[in-house]
C-alpha positions as CSV (number, residue, x, y, z in Angstrom):
1,X,-0.8,-28.5,-1.6
2,X,2.1,-27.1,0.0
3,X,1.8,-23.8,1.9
4,X,3.8,-21.6,4.5
5,X,2.5,-23.3,7.7
6,X,5.0,-21.3,10.0
7,X,4.9,-20.0,13.5
8,X,3.3,-16.8,13.6
9,X,6.2,-14.1,13.5
10,X,8.5,-16.4,11.3
11,X,9.2,-15.4,8.1
12,X,10.0,-18.0,4.8
13,X,12.9,-17.8,3.2
14,X,13.2,-20.6,1.6
15,X,14.2,-19.7,-2.0
16,X,12.5,-20.8,-5.0
17,X,14.9,-20.2,-7.5
18,X,17.4,-22.1,-9.7
19,X,19.2,-22.1,-13.2
20,X,15.6,-20.5,-14.7
21,X,15.9,-18.0,-12.3
22,X,12.4,-17.2,-10.1
23,X,10.5,-19.3,-12.5
24,X,12.5,-22.4,-12.1
25,X,9.9,-23.8,-10.2
26,X,7.2,-23.7,-12.3
27,X,9.5,-24.5,-15.0
28,X,10.4,-27.4,-13.2
29,X,6.5,-28.6,-12.4
30,X,6.0,-28.0,-16.3
31,X,8.8,-30.4,-17.1
32,X,7.5,-33.1,-14.7
33,X,3.9,-33.3,-16.1
34,X,5.8,-33.3,-19.6
35,X,7.8,-36.2,-18.7
36,X,4.7,-37.8,-17.1
37,X,2.8,-37.5,-20.1
38,X,5.2,-38.8,-22.1
39,X,5.5,-42.2,-20.2
40,X,1.6,-42.2,-20.5
41,X,1.5,-41.7,-24.5
42,X,4.8,-44.3,-24.8
43,X,2.4,-46.9,-22.8
44,X,-0.8,-46.6,-24.8
45,X,0.9,-45.9,-27.9
46,X,4.2,-47.8,-28.3
47,X,5.5,-51.5,-27.2
48,X,8.5,-50.2,-25.9
49,X,10.4,-51.7,-22.8
50,X,9.1,-50.5,-19.5
51,X,12.6,-49.0,-19.0
52,X,12.0,-46.6,-21.2
53,X,8.5,-46.2,-19.7
54,X,9.9,-46.0,-16.5
55,X,13.2,-43.2,-17.2
56,X,10.5,-40.7,-18.3
57,X,8.4,-41.2,-14.9
58,X,11.9,-41.4,-13.0
59,X,12.4,-38.2,-14.7
60,X,9.2,-36.8,-14.0
61,X,9.4,-37.4,-10.1
62,X,12.6,-36.1,-10.1
63,X,11.2,-32.5,-11.5
64,X,8.1,-32.8,-9.9
65,X,9.3,-33.9,-6.3
66,X,12.9,-31.6,-6.2
67,X,11.5,-28.6,-4.5
68,X,9.0,-30.8,-2.5
69,X,12.2,-32.8,-0.8
70,X,13.8,-29.0,-0.5
71,X,10.9,-27.6,1.3
72,X,10.2,-31.3,3.4
73,X,13.9,-31.6,4.2
74,X,13.8,-27.9,5.9
75,X,10.8,-28.6,8.0
76,X,11.9,-32.1,9.0
77,X,15.1,-30.6,10.4
78,X,12.9,-28.3,12.5
79,X,10.5,-31.2,13.8
80,X,7.9,-30.7,11.2
81,X,5.9,-32.9,9.1
82,X,3.6,-31.3,6.9
83,X,2.1,-31.8,3.7
84,X,5.0,-31.8,1.7
85,X,6.1,-34.5,3.3
86,X,2.7,-36.7,3.1
87,X,3.0,-36.2,-0.4
88,X,6.6,-37.3,-1.0
89,X,5.9,-40.7,1.1
90,X,2.6,-41.3,-0.8
91,X,4.8,-40.7,-4.0
92,X,7.9,-43.0,-2.8
93,X,5.2,-45.4,-1.9
94,X,3.7,-45.6,-4.9
95,X,6.7,-46.1,-6.8
96,X,7.5,-48.7,-4.0
97,X,4.4,-50.7,-5.1
98,X,5.3,-50.2,-9.1
99,X,2.8,-47.4,-9.3
100,X,5.2,-44.8,-11.1
101,X,2.8,-43.1,-13.1
102,X,0.4,-42.3,-10.0
103,X,3.1,-40.9,-8.1
104,X,4.7,-39.1,-11.0
105,X,0.7,-37.3,-11.6
106,X,0.6,-36.9,-7.6
107,X,4.3,-35.0,-7.4
108,X,3.1,-33.2,-10.8
109,X,0.1,-31.7,-9.9
110,X,1.6,-30.9,-6.1
111,X,4.4,-29.3,-7.7
112,X,1.9,-27.2,-10.2
113,X,-0.2,-25.9,-7.2
114,X,2.9,-24.9,-5.0
115,X,4.6,-23.2,-7.9
116,X,1.3,-21.5,-8.6
117,X,1.1,-20.2,-5.4
118,X,5.1,-18.8,-5.2
119,X,4.0,-17.3,-8.7
120,X,0.9,-15.1,-6.9
121,X,3.4,-14.4,-4.2
122,X,6.2,-13.1,-6.3
123,X,4.2,-11.2,-8.7
124,X,2.4,-8.8,-5.3
125,X,6.6,-8.5,-4.4
126,X,7.5,-7.3,-7.7
127,X,4.8,-4.9,-8.0
128,X,5.6,-3.5,-4.1
129,X,9.6,-3.6,-4.6
130,X,9.3,-1.5,-7.8
131,X,7.8,1.5,-6.0
132,X,11.3,1.7,-3.7
133,X,12.4,3.8,-7.1
134,X,9.9,6.7,-5.4
135,X,12.5,7.6,-3.0
136,X,15.7,10.0,-3.5
137,X,18.8,7.8,-3.3
138,X,21.2,11.2,-3.3
139,X,22.2,14.4,-1.9
140,X,24.2,17.3,-3.2
141,X,26.9,17.8,-0.4
142,X,29.1,20.9,0.1
143,X,32.3,19.8,1.6
144,X,35.3,22.6,1.4
145,X,33.6,24.7,-0.8
146,X,33.2,21.3,-3.1
147,X,29.7,20.2,-4.1
148,X,29.7,16.2,-4.8
149,X,26.9,13.7,-5.2
150,X,26.8,11.2,-2.2
151,X,24.2,8.4,-1.2
152,X,22.1,9.5,1.5
153,X,23.5,6.6,3.7
154,X,26.6,8.7,3.9
155,X,25.3,11.9,5.0
156,X,26.8,13.0,8.6
157,X,25.7,15.1,11.2
158,X,26.5,18.5,10.5
159,X,27.1,18.2,6.8
160,X,25.9,21.0,4.3
161,X,23.6,19.9,1.6
162,X,22.3,21.8,-1.5
163,X,18.5,21.6,-1.8
164,X,17.1,22.6,-5.6
165,X,14.6,23.5,-6.6
166,X,11.4,21.0,-6.9
167,X,13.5,18.2,-5.4
168,X,13.3,16.2,-2.0
169,X,15.0,17.3,0.9
170,X,17.3,14.6,1.8
171,X,17.7,15.1,5.7
172,X,16.2,16.7,8.6
173,X,18.0,19.9,9.2
174,X,18.2,23.6,9.4
175,X,18.2,26.1,6.4
176,X,21.4,28.0,7.0
177,X,21.1,30.1,3.5
178,X,18.2,31.0,1.5
179,X,14.6,31.1,1.6
180,X,12.0,29.0,0.1
181,X,8.3,27.7,0.4
182,X,8.2,23.9,1.3
183,X,5.5,21.4,0.9
184,X,5.6,19.6,3.8
185,X,2.1,18.1,3.5
186,X,3.8,14.5,4.0
187,X,4.8,15.5,7.6
188,X,2.6,18.0,9.2
189,X,-0.3,17.4,7.4
190,X,-0.5,20.9,6.1
191,X,-2.5,22.1,2.9
192,X,-0.4,25.3,1.9
193,X,3.3,25.3,1.7
194,X,5.2,26.6,4.3
195,X,7.8,30.0,3.9
196,X,11.3,28.9,5.4
197,X,14.5,31.2,5.9
198,X,18.0,30.6,7.3
199,X,19.2,30.9,11.0
200,X,21.2,33.9,11.3
201,X,23.1,33.1,14.2
202,X,24.8,29.5,13.4
203,X,27.1,30.4,16.4
204,X,23.8,30.0,18.8
205,X,22.3,27.1,16.9
206,X,20.2,24.8,19.7
207,X,21.8,21.1,20.4
208,X,18.6,20.1,20.6
209,X,16.3,19.6,17.0
210,X,13.1,20.2,18.7
211,X,14.1,23.9,19.8
212,X,14.6,25.6,16.7
213,X,11.3,27.3,15.4
214,X,9.1,26.1,12.2
215,X,10.4,28.6,10.3
216,X,14.0,27.7,10.4
217,X,13.8,23.7,10.3
218,X,13.1,21.3,7.1
219,X,12.2,17.3,7.1
220,X,13.1,14.6,5.0
221,X,11.2,13.9,2.3
222,X,9.3,17.1,1.8
223,X,9.1,19.2,-1.1
224,X,11.1,22.3,-1.8
225,X,9.3,25.5,-3.8
226,X,11.4,27.5,-6.5
227,X,14.2,28.6,-4.5
228,X,17.5,26.8,-3.9
229,X,18.6,27.0,-0.5
230,X,21.2,25.2,1.7
231,X,20.8,22.9,5.0
232,X,22.6,21.7,7.8
233,X,22.0,18.0,8.7
234,X,21.3,17.5,12.0
235,X,19.5,14.5,12.0
236,X,20.9,10.9,10.3
237,X,18.3,10.6,7.3
238,X,18.6,6.7,5.9
239,X,17.2,5.8,2.6
240,X,14.6,3.3,4.3
241,X,12.1,3.0,1.4
242,X,13.3,-0.2,0.0
243,X,13.9,-1.9,3.6
244,X,10.5,-0.7,4.6
245,X,8.9,-2.2,1.7
246,X,10.6,-5.7,1.8
247,X,9.6,-5.5,5.7
248,X,5.9,-5.1,4.7
249,X,5.9,-8.0,2.3
250,X,7.3,-10.2,4.8
251,X,4.3,-8.9,6.7
252,X,2.3,-10.5,4.3
253,X,3.1,-14.0,5.4
254,X,3.5,-13.4,9.1
255,X,0.1,-11.4,9.5
256,X,-2.6,-14.3,8.8
257,X,-6.0,-14.1,8.5
258,X,-8.4,-15.5,10.7
259,X,-9.6,-18.3,8.7
260,X,-6.0,-19.1,7.8
261,X,-5.4,-19.4,11.6
262,X,-8.1,-21.5,12.1
263,X,-7.4,-23.8,8.8
264,X,-3.8,-23.7,10.7
265,X,-4.9,-25.2,14.0
266,X,-7.2,-27.6,12.1
267,X,-4.0,-29.1,10.2
268,X,-1.9,-29.7,13.4
269,X,-4.2,-32.1,14.3
270,X,-5.1,-33.6,11.4
271,X,-2.0,-34.2,9.6
272,X,-0.5,-36.5,12.8
273,X,-3.7,-38.0,12.6
274,X,-3.3,-39.0,8.9
275,X,0.2,-40.3,9.9
276,X,-1.0,-42.3,12.4
277,X,-3.8,-43.5,10.4
278,X,-1.7,-44.5,7.4
279,X,0.7,-46.5,10.0
280,X,-1.6,-48.7,10.9
281,X,-3.1,-49.3,7.8
282,X,-0.2,-50.1,6.5
283,X,-0.3,-53.7,8.6
284,X,-4.1,-54.2,7.8
285,X,-2.6,-57.8,6.4
286,X,-2.4,-58.7,9.7
287,X,-5.9,-58.7,10.2
288,X,-7.7,-58.9,6.8
289,X,-7.0,-61.3,4.2
290,X,-4.7,-59.4,1.9
291,X,-1.2,-59.2,0.9
292,X,1.0,-57.2,2.3
293,X,1.0,-54.9,-0.9
294,X,-2.4,-54.4,-0.8
295,X,-2.4,-52.8,2.6
296,X,0.5,-51.0,1.3
297,X,-1.5,-49.5,-1.5
298,X,-4.8,-49.0,0.5
299,X,-2.5,-47.0,3.1
300,X,-1.0,-44.9,-0.1
301,X,-4.0,-44.2,-1.3
302,X,-6.0,-43.1,1.8
303,X,-2.7,-41.0,2.5
304,X,-3.4,-39.2,-0.8
305,X,-6.9,-38.9,0.3
306,X,-6.5,-37.2,3.3
307,X,-3.8,-34.9,2.8
308,X,-5.3,-31.4,3.4
309,X,-3.5,-30.0,0.4
310,X,-6.5,-28.1,-0.8
311,X,-7.5,-27.0,2.2
312,X,-4.1,-25.8,3.4
313,X,-3.8,-23.5,0.4
314,X,-7.8,-22.5,-0.3
315,X,-6.9,-19.5,2.3
316,X,-3.2,-18.4,1.1
317,X,-3.9,-19.0,-2.2
318,X,-6.8,-16.4,-2.0
319,X,-5.1,-14.0,0.3
320,X,-2.3,-13.9,-1.8
321,X,-3.7,-13.3,-5.3
322,X,-5.9,-11.0,-3.7
323,X,-2.7,-9.0,-2.1
324,X,-1.0,-9.1,-6.1
325,X,-4.1,-7.7,-7.4
326,X,-4.0,-4.9,-5.2
327,X,-0.8,-4.1,-5.5
328,X,-1.1,-4.2,-9.1
329,X,-3.2,-1.6,-9.1
330,X,-0.9,0.2,-6.7
331,X,-2.6,-0.9,-3.3
332,X,-0.2,-2.5,-0.7
333,X,-2.0,-4.5,1.6
334,X,0.0,-5.8,4.5
335,X,-1.4,-9.7,4.9
336,X,-4.3,-11.7,5.3
337,X,-5.9,-10.2,8.2
338,X,-6.0,-6.7,6.5
339,X,-7.4,-8.2,3.4
340,X,-10.4,-10.0,5.6
341,X,-11.1,-6.9,7.9
342,X,-11.3,-4.6,4.9
343,X,-14.3,-6.6,3.7
344,X,-16.1,-6.1,7.2
345,X,-15.8,-2.0,7.4
346,X,-18.8,-0.1,8.0
347,X,-17.0,3.0,9.1
348,X,-14.6,4.7,7.5
349,X,-12.7,7.8,9.4
350,X,-10.5,10.2,6.8
351,X,-7.8,13.0,7.3
352,X,-8.4,16.2,5.2
353,X,-5.5,17.6,3.9
354,X,-4.1,15.5,1.0
355,X,-6.6,12.5,1.5
356,X,-10.0,14.4,1.1
357,X,-8.4,17.5,-0.4
358,X,-5.5,18.0,-3.2
359,X,-3.1,19.4,-0.7
360,X,-2.2,22.7,-2.5
361,X,-3.9,25.8,-2.9
362,X,-6.4,27.2,-5.4
363,X,-8.3,30.4,-6.5
364,X,-11.4,30.5,-5.1
365,X,-12.6,33.9,-5.2
366,X,-11.0,37.1,-7.6
367,X,-13.7,39.6,-6.6
368,X,-13.2,43.4,-7.7
369,X,-14.3,46.4,-5.2
370,X,-14.8,50.0,-5.5
371,X,-16.0,49.9,-8.8
372,X,-12.6,48.7,-9.9
373,X,-13.0,47.1,-13.4
374,X,-13.1,43.3,-13.1
375,X,-11.2,43.0,-16.4
376,X,-8.3,45.2,-15.3
377,X,-8.5,44.0,-11.6
378,X,-7.2,40.7,-12.9
379,X,-5.2,41.7,-15.3
380,X,-3.1,43.8,-12.3
381,X,-3.0,40.4,-10.6
382,X,-1.7,38.6,-13.0
383,X,1.0,40.6,-13.8
384,X,2.2,41.5,-10.3
385,X,1.9,37.5,-9.2
386,X,3.7,36.9,-12.1
387,X,6.5,38.0,-10.7
388,X,6.3,36.1,-7.8
389,X,7.7,32.9,-6.6
390,X,5.8,32.4,-3.4
391,X,3.1,29.2,-4.2
392,X,0.0,31.4,-3.2
393,X,0.9,33.8,-5.8
394,X,1.6,31.0,-8.4
395,X,-1.5,29.1,-7.5
396,X,-3.6,33.0,-7.9
397,X,-1.4,33.2,-11.3
398,X,-1.8,30.3,-12.7
399,X,-5.6,29.8,-12.1
400,X,-6.5,33.5,-13.0
401,X,-4.5,32.9,-16.4
402,X,-6.5,29.4,-17.0
403,X,-9.7,30.8,-15.9
404,X,-9.8,34.2,-17.9
405,X,-7.5,33.3,-20.4
406,X,-5.4,36.7,-19.2
407,X,-1.4,36.7,-20.1
408,X,0.6,38.9,-18.1
409,X,2.7,41.7,-20.9
410,X,5.4,42.4,-18.5
411,X,3.8,45.5,-17.3
412,X,4.5,45.0,-13.3
413,X,8.1,45.3,-12.0
414,X,10.0,45.7,-8.4
415,X,7.9,43.0,-6.4
416,X,8.9,42.5,-2.9
417,X,8.4,40.0,-0.2
418,X,7.0,41.8,3.3
419,X,7.5,38.9,5.7
420,X,4.5,37.5,7.0
421,X,2.3,40.1,5.0
422,X,2.2,39.9,1.2
423,X,3.8,41.4,-1.5
424,X,4.4,44.9,-2.8
425,X,5.0,46.4,-6.3
426,X,4.8,48.8,-9.1
427,X,2.0,48.1,-11.8
428,X,2.1,50.8,-14.5
429,X,4.3,53.1,-12.2
430,X,2.2,53.2,-9.2
431,X,2.3,50.9,-6.1
432,X,0.3,48.0,-5.8
433,X,0.1,45.4,-2.4
434,X,-1.5,42.1,-2.2
435,X,-1.9,40.6,1.2
436,X,-3.3,40.7,4.3
437,X,-5.7,43.2,6.1
438,X,-2.3,44.2,8.0
439,X,-0.3,45.4,5.1
440,X,-2.7,47.6,3.7
441,X,-3.4,49.3,7.4
442,X,0.4,49.3,7.7
443,X,0.2,51.2,4.5
444,X,-2.6,53.5,5.7
445,X,-5.1,51.9,2.9
446,X,-8.7,52.0,4.4
447,X,-10.6,48.7,4.3
448,X,-14.5,49.3,5.3
449,X,-16.0,47.3,7.4
450,X,-18.1,45.0,5.0
451,X,-15.1,43.7,3.4
452,X,-13.5,43.1,6.8
453,X,-16.9,41.0,7.1
454,X,-16.4,39.7,3.9
455,X,-13.3,38.0,4.6
456,X,-14.1,37.4,8.1
457,X,-16.6,35.1,6.4
458,X,-13.9,33.3,4.0
459,X,-11.8,32.8,6.9
460,X,-14.7,31.1,8.7
461,X,-14.8,28.9,5.3
462,X,-11.5,27.8,5.3
463,X,-10.4,30.1,2.5
464,X,-6.8,31.8,2.9
465,X,-8.0,35.5,1.9
466,X,-5.9,38.7,0.4
467,X,-6.4,42.1,-0.3
468,X,-5.8,43.9,-3.5
469,X,-5.0,47.6,-3.0
470,X,-3.8,49.9,-6.2
471,X,-3.0,53.7,-5.8
472,X,-3.4,53.8,-1.9
473,X,-7.2,52.1,-2.7
474,X,-8.6,48.8,-1.8
475,X,-9.8,47.2,-5.2
476,X,-10.4,43.9,-5.3
477,X,-9.9,41.0,-2.7
478,X,-8.5,37.1,-3.5
479,X,-9.2,34.0,-1.7
480,X,-7.5,30.4,-2.5
481,X,-8.1,27.3,-0.8
482,X,-7.2,23.5,-0.4
483,X,-10.0,22.2,-2.6
484,X,-11.8,18.5,-2.2
485,X,-9.9,16.1,-4.7
486,X,-11.9,15.9,-8.2
487,X,-12.2,11.9,-7.1
488,X,-13.6,12.3,-3.6
489,X,-17.1,13.0,-4.0
490,X,-17.7,10.0,-6.3
491,X,-15.5,7.7,-4.2
492,X,-17.6,8.9,-1.3
493,X,-20.5,8.4,-3.0
494,X,-19.4,4.7,-4.2
495,X,-18.5,3.7,-0.4
496,X,-22.0,4.7,0.4
497,X,-23.4,2.6,-2.1
498,X,-21.5,-0.6,-1.3
499,X,-22.3,-0.5,2.6
500,X,-20.1,1.8,4.1
501,X,-22.6,3.6,6.5
502,X,-20.6,6.1,8.0
503,X,-17.6,8.2,6.4
504,X,-16.2,10.9,9.0
505,X,-13.4,14.1,8.8
506,X,-10.9,14.0,11.3
507,X,-8.9,17.0,10.7
508,X,-6.4,20.1,12.3
509,X,-8.0,22.4,10.6
510,X,-11.0,24.7,11.7
511,X,-14.3,23.3,12.3
512,X,-15.6,25.7,9.5
513,X,-13.2,24.5,7.0
514,X,-13.9,20.4,7.5
515,X,-18.1,21.3,7.7
516,X,-17.1,23.2,4.7
517,X,-15.3,20.1,2.5
518,X,-17.9,17.5,4.3
519,X,-20.8,19.2,2.7
520,X,-19.1,19.5,-0.4
521,X,-18.4,16.1,-0.5
522,X,-20.6,14.4,1.2
523,X,-19.4,13.4,4.4
524,X,-21.4,12.1,7.4
525,X,-19.7,14.2,9.6
526,X,-16.6,16.5,10.5
527,X,-14.6,17.1,13.0
528,X,-12.1,20.0,13.5
529,X,-9.5,21.4,15.8
530,X,-8.2,17.8,16.2
531,X,-4.2,17.4,17.2
532,X,-2.9,14.1,16.9
533,X,-3.9,12.7,20.3
534,X,-7.2,13.9,19.6
535,X,-8.2,12.0,16.7
536,X,-6.9,8.8,18.6
537,X,-9.5,9.3,21.1
538,X,-12.1,9.7,18.3
539,X,-11.1,6.6,16.6
540,X,-11.4,4.9,20.6
541,X,-14.9,6.5,20.8
542,X,-16.2,5.5,17.4
543,X,-14.7,1.6,18.3
544,X,-17.0,1.4,21.0
545,X,-20.3,1.9,18.8
546,X,-18.9,0.4,15.5
547,X,-17.3,-3.1,15.3
548,X,-14.9,-2.0,12.1
549,X,-13.1,0.9,11.6
550,X,-10.8,1.7,9.2
551,X,-8.6,5.2,9.2
552,X,-7.1,6.9,5.7
553,X,-5.0,9.3,6.1
554,X,-1.2,10.3,4.9
555,X,1.1,12.2,7.5
556,X,2.7,11.9,11.1
557,X,0.0,13.2,12.5
558,X,-2.4,10.4,11.6
559,X,-0.1,7.6,12.2
560,X,-1.0,7.1,16.0
561,X,-5.3,7.3,14.8
562,X,-4.4,4.7,11.9
563,X,-2.7,2.3,14.8
564,X,-5.7,2.5,17.2
565,X,-8.0,2.1,14.3
566,X,-9.3,-1.7,12.6
567,X,-7.1,-0.8,9.7
568,X,-5.2,1.5,9.2
569,X,-5.0,3.2,5.7
570,X,-2.0,5.5,4.2
571,X,-2.3,7.6,1.0
572,X,0.7,6.6,-0.6
573,X,3.8,8.4,-2.4
574,X,3.1,11.5,-0.5
575,X,2.7,9.6,2.8
576,X,5.3,9.6,5.5
577,X,7.9,7.1,6.9
578,X,5.8,6.6,10.0
579,X,2.4,6.8,8.3
580,X,3.5,4.0,6.0
581,X,5.1,1.7,9.2
582,X,1.9,1.8,10.8
583,X,-0.7,1.7,8.1
584,X,-2.3,-1.7,7.3
585,X,-2.8,-0.6,3.7
586,X,-1.3,2.1,1.6
587,X,-2.5,3.6,-1.5
588,X,0.5,3.9,-3.0
589,X,-0.5,5.5,-6.5
590,X,-2.0,8.2,-3.6
591,X,-5.7,7.6,-5.3
592,X,-8.4,7.6,-2.9
593,X,-10.5,6.6,-5.9
594,X,-8.9,2.7,-5.0
595,X,-10.8,2.7,-1.9
596,X,-14.2,1.2,-3.1
597,X,-12.0,-1.1,-5.2
598,X,-9.7,-2.3,-3.0
599,X,-13.0,-3.0,-0.4
600,X,-14.9,-4.9,-2.6
601,X,-11.7,-7.1,-3.4
602,X,-11.7,-7.9,-0.1
603,X,-15.3,-9.0,0.1
604,X,-14.7,-11.0,-3.4
605,X,-11.6,-12.7,-1.6
606,X,-13.6,-13.5,1.2
607,X,-16.3,-15.0,-0.8
608,X,-13.6,-17.0,-3.0
609,X,-12.3,-18.3,0.6
610,X,-15.0,-20.0,1.6
611,X,-15.6,-21.3,-1.8
612,X,-12.1,-22.9,-1.8
613,X,-13.0,-24.0,2.0
614,X,-16.0,-26.1,0.9
615,X,-14.8,-27.3,-1.8
616,X,-11.2,-28.6,-0.1
617,X,-13.4,-30.1,2.8
618,X,-15.7,-31.6,0.4
619,X,-13.3,-33.6,-1.5
620,X,-11.6,-35.1,1.7
621,X,-15.1,-36.3,3.3
622,X,-16.0,-38.2,0.3
623,X,-12.5,-39.6,-0.1
624,X,-11.4,-40.3,3.0
625,X,-14.4,-43.1,3.2
626,X,-14.3,-44.1,-0.2
627,X,-10.7,-45.4,-0.4
628,X,-10.8,-46.8,3.3
629,X,-13.2,-49.1,2.1
630,X,-11.6,-49.8,-1.2
631,X,-14.1,-48.1,-3.4
632,X,-11.5,-46.0,-5.4
633,X,-7.9,-46.5,-6.5
634,X,-5.1,-44.4,-6.3
635,X,-5.6,-43.0,-9.3
636,X,-8.7,-41.8,-9.2
637,X,-8.1,-40.4,-5.8
638,X,-5.0,-38.5,-6.9
639,X,-7.0,-36.9,-9.7
640,X,-9.6,-36.0,-7.2
641,X,-7.1,-34.7,-4.5
642,X,-4.9,-32.7,-6.5
643,X,-7.6,-31.9,-8.8
644,X,-9.2,-30.1,-6.2
645,X,-5.8,-28.3,-5.2
646,X,-5.7,-27.6,-8.9
647,X,-9.6,-25.9,-8.8
648,X,-8.8,-24.2,-5.3
649,X,-5.7,-22.2,-6.7
650,X,-7.3,-21.3,-9.8
651,X,-10.7,-20.6,-8.2
652,X,-7.8,-18.0,-6.2
653,X,-6.1,-16.9,-8.9
654,X,-9.3,-15.4,-10.3
655,X,-8.5,-12.6,-8.4
656,X,-5.8,-11.4,-10.5
657,X,-8.4,-10.2,-12.8
658,X,-10.7,-8.8,-10.4
659,X,-12.3,-5.6,-11.4
660,X,-14.9,-3.3,-9.5
661,X,-18.5,-3.9,-11.3
């Protein structure tokens, strides 16, 4: 069976298309088989002359050998004599000694296995490349007071781009007009959207992007809130998603698995040994009492028997099928090494925001204070927050509306944002404040020590708190939090059940926040207050005691830790370019619940690779002595040899239907 036996860093660029497009190789293989069977039927069921049989078998030769010849010629140009070459020599030799049907059978079965290999690979590529559509390719640019839509690649430094509400930002830059809240979890890992405002002194704009304050800058790929803003482009932002994904797919071929590398080393000495052995056998008639044709027949039979086709395809077919199945499920695995490593994991480290948590705020407490009636308190909050576009306000409004079925009746008005404090508004013509302690204290509203302690306790557990005052009196307390994903707890339970012993959170949030989330979802341990370099140190420390460790994250701040782990796993569509580039595995569908699936798939792949190696090596071990000493002719040798190759491929293709138990 032909496989991509190229150098470690070489990408196989041979195109397997043709008149039927991408499936040409498969159709040619089927046509080869069709003409082979036609020839056999004509031979067995009719009295037609040998000319018609020969035409049928030669046609089978053409279709079966077309792509094999192209592949072999390409390799011979590089000084490589591999399995494609051996199969061609065997087929030509069979034809030379007038065994056309056996040569046709050989090329048909060989080309079919080859086509199935490429079918598996193309399936993986298509699943992956279609995800390139997720990336924005256009930007709205204001030039000479005219707004036009241009490709992201055409953006220039100092261009002014218009960012509409709820759209992705097309380039790194500085806000020069408008205010909005930006979801930048994909870049910074922050769970809460960040308020952005215009940089007022454009004449004094720093030349270095990094000198700007966080409140004034926006990043490529982050998501705007409900207000339109204008951004001055300070960095060229090229749409590299498709190029990056194609690069990742090429890495599937260059990042070979340990088993693949081992079989490759075996082939390097075994193939030349077979060529020498066959060459010597061609001259066996000089020392044995047999004809030249008999010696050639034995040599060709041994050549077929000894060619390690099934061995060559046993690992790559399983790897490609596993990768294709994963891609179909929305998981990108970058190569055989990663696929095998996944199956041996015992420890997984997780980022918190957007990985184990939803990455967006949810209402966690709505408490009426000072004997204020709860329903009236909730109604007041809904009325005021319905007027605000701030993400926290929207989260509170949405959750109270859903949990308590309260609808606003337009009884609030005159809402005004107090930057860094909260909001003020009028409710039934009385002043309302919703915000932090500073906002209330600045408006001479008394906060008891008991409430301050309550706020402190909530903050310690990772909640963002807001106090509510009405008619100069504190009437309630609200809190929001980035809550665990609904599937997180079940996912961790499954991981534990399949043998993952340690599951650790590494987060930049406060230790108390990490502990709170860890307790809710069943993590082994949580480490908080970590900068990106601290996460790297934590991974390195874990590697001292654990053989294999994975790091799961979604932002730039996770990329260094992922790079230092055995397997880096990036959370998908929301993940940053850097995280996706660094990662070995990308959960492109952004579903953490796919982790047990992909680990199970890896283990199944390893099992199938072992089965394939036993099948392929077993058949070669039986066939070489059987053909060498004349116990098996070329027909049975071809059937057993190519039959084992097909069994190996079909066994590997079972992975395309893999599902969790």
